[in-house]
N, C-alpha and C positions, 0 to 999 in steps of 0.2 A: 499556526500552531494547531495541531490536532490532538486533543487530550482523549486517550481511550483508557477508561478503567477495567476493561475487561480483558486486556492483555496481561500476561504474566510477566513478572521481572520487574527491574528497576531502571535498567539501562535505555536511553533513547532509542528509538527505531527510526532510522532514515526512511522516507517514503519518496519514491520517485516517480515522477509522471512519464509515462511512455506514451509514443503515437499509436502503437499496434500491440495491445497486451498479448495477444496469441503467440506472435513472432517473439516478443520479449521473453515469454515464458518458455518457449522452445529453446531458445538461445542460452538462458540461464541454465536450464536443465541439462542441455548439452555439455556445459562447462562444469558440471558437477554439484550445482545447487540444488537443494531439495525443497520443494514447496509443500508444507505441512498444513497449511491453512489458507482458505479463501475468505474474506470478510467483504461485506458492502459498505462502501463509502458513499455519502451523498452524491458524489460526482460520478462514481462507477465502481467497476470491481476492482478489489486489491488482493493481490497475492502476497503471502508472507514466506520469505526464504531463508534458508541457513545454508552456509556453505560448508564444505568437509572440516574447516578448522573451527566452527561455531560462530562465525560472524553472521548476523542477522540484517536483513533489510526488506523492504516492501516496494512493490510497484503497482500502480494503478493506471488505468485509462480514464481520461476525462470524457465519458460518454454523454454526460449531461453539462455541458458548459454553462447553462443558465443558472445552475445551482447557487454559484457564487453570488449572483445577484439577489436570490431569494434569501440568502443569510446576511446580507450587507447590514451592518448597524446592529446585529443581534449579538449580545455577549451573555454567556452564562457567568453567574457570579457564585 
């Protein structure tokens, strides 16, 4: 679970990991999705998308796979 207080709205945002972010961004844009924001996750770049009907999702590429180990056992309260 990724908690992000800097994103607007109250609905959950599905975030999908992709193998090649540039290719995934290209395909989504070709299908009518609009990317209005790019954010940096600890694991890599994350693009926020919205389709023509208003559905939101995000994709990211795991460019730094060792990041999960750095955060192992750390919990914010």
